[in-house]
N, C-alpha and C positions, 0 to 999 in steps of 0.2 A: 333565508335563514340557513346557516351552516351548523350542523350538529357536531361535526368533527373538524376543527380548524386545522389547516395544514401546518405541520410542524417541521422544522428543518431536520435533515438527516442527522443522526448522532455523529458529532465530531465535525459537522459542517463549518462551524465557526472556530475550529481549533487552528491556532497558528502553526505553521510548518516547522518553526523553530522549537516547538514543544514536542514534535514527534520523536519517538525513539530512534536513535541512530543518526539524527540530524545535529551535527555539531556546528561550531562557528563558521567554519570554511564553507560547508554546504549550504548553511543558512545564507551566507553572503552572496553565493552564486545564485540562489534561488530569488533572493531579494533583487538582485541585478536584473532577473528576468521579469520582475513584477509579481512574483508569486509570494503571497503573504498568508493566505488561508488555504485549507484543503481543497475548497471548490476551484481556486486558482490553478492548483496543481493538476487537477483533472482536465481543466479547460485548455491548458497549454499543449501545443503540438509535441508529439512524442519525439520527432526528429530534432526539433529545436532544443528540447530538454536534454536529449542524449548528447548533442554537440556541446552544451554548456557544462553538464556535470559529469559526463562519461556514460557509457552504455550500461554498466552494472549498477551505477547509482540511479540512473533513470529508471531502470527495471525495479529497483528496490523502492523508489519513491512511488511508483505505480503499483506496487505489490504484485509484480509479475515474476513467476518462478519458471525457470527453464529446466528445472530438475525433472527427471523422469520419475514417474510413479511406479513403484514396485509392488507387485501383489504380495499380500501378507501370506506367511507360511500357514498352511492349514494345520489345524490342531487335530491330533488323534486322540481318541479316548484312551485313557490310562487304566480303565477298570478291566477286570477279567471276568468273563462269564463263568458262573459257578455250576 
């Protein structure tokens, strides 16, 4: 008996054509690769994906960011001791 049935991850059955930033051209390239759902996108080899859609688009599809993380500026107190 299972108390908590396994549920798919949120967005697991979301079609890649409905993702933000995926237009008709990128959708066509992904469909040619056999990618229709988000799990298909995670399963495809990253090199094959990069060759088909380009390096930047492949990183965007996989939600990879190469931007450097900058430390936040430390805030100073603006009150004055009385």
